[in-house]
C-alpha positions, 0 to 999 in steps of 0.5 A, spaced: 197 460 905 199 461 898 206 462 898 207 466 904 207 464 911 203 469 916 208 470 922 205 477 923 209 480 930 206 485 934 200 488 936 194 493 933 187 495 934 184 501 930 186 508 928 189 515 931 195 513 936 200 508 937 203 506 944 209 502 945 208 496 950 214 498 954 218 493 958 216 491 965 221 495 968 217 501 966 211 498 968 208 494 974 214 490 976 210 484 977 206 484 971 209 481 965 207 484 958 207 478 953 207 480 946 203 475 941 209 474 938 214 473 944 219 467 942 219 469 935 226 471 932 226 478 931 226 479 923 229 486 923 232 488 916 228 482 913 228 482 906 220 481 906 217 488 909 210 485 909 212 480 914 217 485 918 212 491 918 205 487 920 203 484 926 198 479 928 194 482 934 187 482 930 188 475 927 190 472 934 184 476 937 179 473 932 180 466 935 177 468 941 171 470 938 165 465 936 166 463 929 173 464 930 176 459 925 171 462 920 173 469 921 180 467 921 179 464 914 176 470 911 182 474 914 187 469 910 183 470 904 184 477 904 191 476 906 193 472 900 189 476 895 193 482 898 200 479 897 198 477 890 197 484 888 203 487 892 207 482 888 204 483 881 206 490 878 202 488 872 195 487 876 190 492 873 184 492 877 177 493 874 172 499 876 168 497 882 162 500 885 162 508 885 170 510 884 173 504 887 177 499 884 175 491 886 181 487 888 178 481 884 176 478 891 169 477 891 167 472 897 161 468 898 160 469 906 155 464 906 160 459 904 164 461 911 158 462 915 159 469 917 155 475 916 156 482 913 157 485 920 162 480 922 166 480 915 167 488 916 170 487 923 175 482 920 177 487 914 178 492 920 182 488 924 186 486 917 187 493 915 190 495 922 194 489 923 197 490 916 198 497 914 203 496 909 197 494 904 195 502 904 191 501 898 186 497 901 179 501 902 176 501 909 170 498 907 167 493 902 160 492 899 156 486 897 155 485 889 151 479 887 151 476 893 159 476 894 163 481 899 167 485 895 174 488 897 176 494 894 182 498 893 183 506 892 181 508 885 188 512 884 192 506 885 187 502 880 193 501 875 198 496 877 204 500 875 202 506 879 200 501 885 207 498 884 211 505 884 207 507 890 209 501 894 216 502 892 216 509 895 213 507 901 219 501 902 224 506 900 221 511 906 221 506 911 228 503 910 231 510 910 227 512 916 229 506 919 236 508 918 235 515 921 231 512 927 237 507 929 242 511 930 241 512 938 239 508 944 239 500 944 233 499 948 226 498 945 224 504 949 230 508 946 228 506 939 221 508 940 223 515 942 227 516 936 222 513 931 217 518 935 223 524 934 224 522 927 217 522 925 215 529 928 221 532 925 220 529 918 212 529 917 207 535 917 200 535 920 194 534 915 190 534 922 185 540 919 184 537 912 178 532 910 180 525 910 184 522 904 187 515 903 194 518 902 195 522 908 191 517 912 196 512 911 204 511 910 203 513 903 202 520 905 209 520 909 213 517 903 209 521 898 208 528 901 211 528 908 204 530 910 200 525 915 193 526 919 194 523 926 192 516 923 197 516 917 202 518 923 200 513 927 200 507 922 207 510 919 209 509 927 206 502 927 210 500 921 217 502 924 216 500 931 214 493 928 220 493 923 224 494 930 220 488 933 218 493 938 211 491 941 206 496 940 198 498 940 194 501 935 188 505 938 183 510 936 178 515 939 175 521 939 
């Protein structure tokens, strides 16, 4: 696992809203809600935001699918490459198909025994488990028989990507401080996160899709988010506070 251990904590699904998995006292009293990371020591305020603000729902879900071991292997490969790029501020990326920047990860899917469609599902789960990698595009493509993963073109230079990551990191820590100043329960903290974000962020609901406003980067850079960007930002903060939550999508 390169130089990091995946200890992802909470839960995720797809895109548009975040719902907290509230305590059993606020739901059916005889049906316990057990987080995928139940028993893992809380790491709020850890020095490693990638672990602190991520989850493992998608990763664990892959184990239940046919070819689960191979699918998790691809997930691990994407994780290792994403961590490398996060840490390496000098890693300028090459231009890929169209305007995308390629990560340097070109994976032969036949070596893993999985299809392009299955790989696309892994990428979706990976992005939803790990919204801190806001620069990773939601799609990938085949090139010379390899599955190519890409980064948004605006963050192709390492120094620009690193600066964006620093903005996001600062925003998360600042917002967490503001959200911590009330209530000790998980429900109370989640309520405070909600109030802080709706006060701090402006809606870009009617704008066309762009990766900035649809990720935590939009919150950090412009204080403007689509519903997806708001949900991903809320997810990151709930994860930071070790509050179980689900990331869901729909129309």
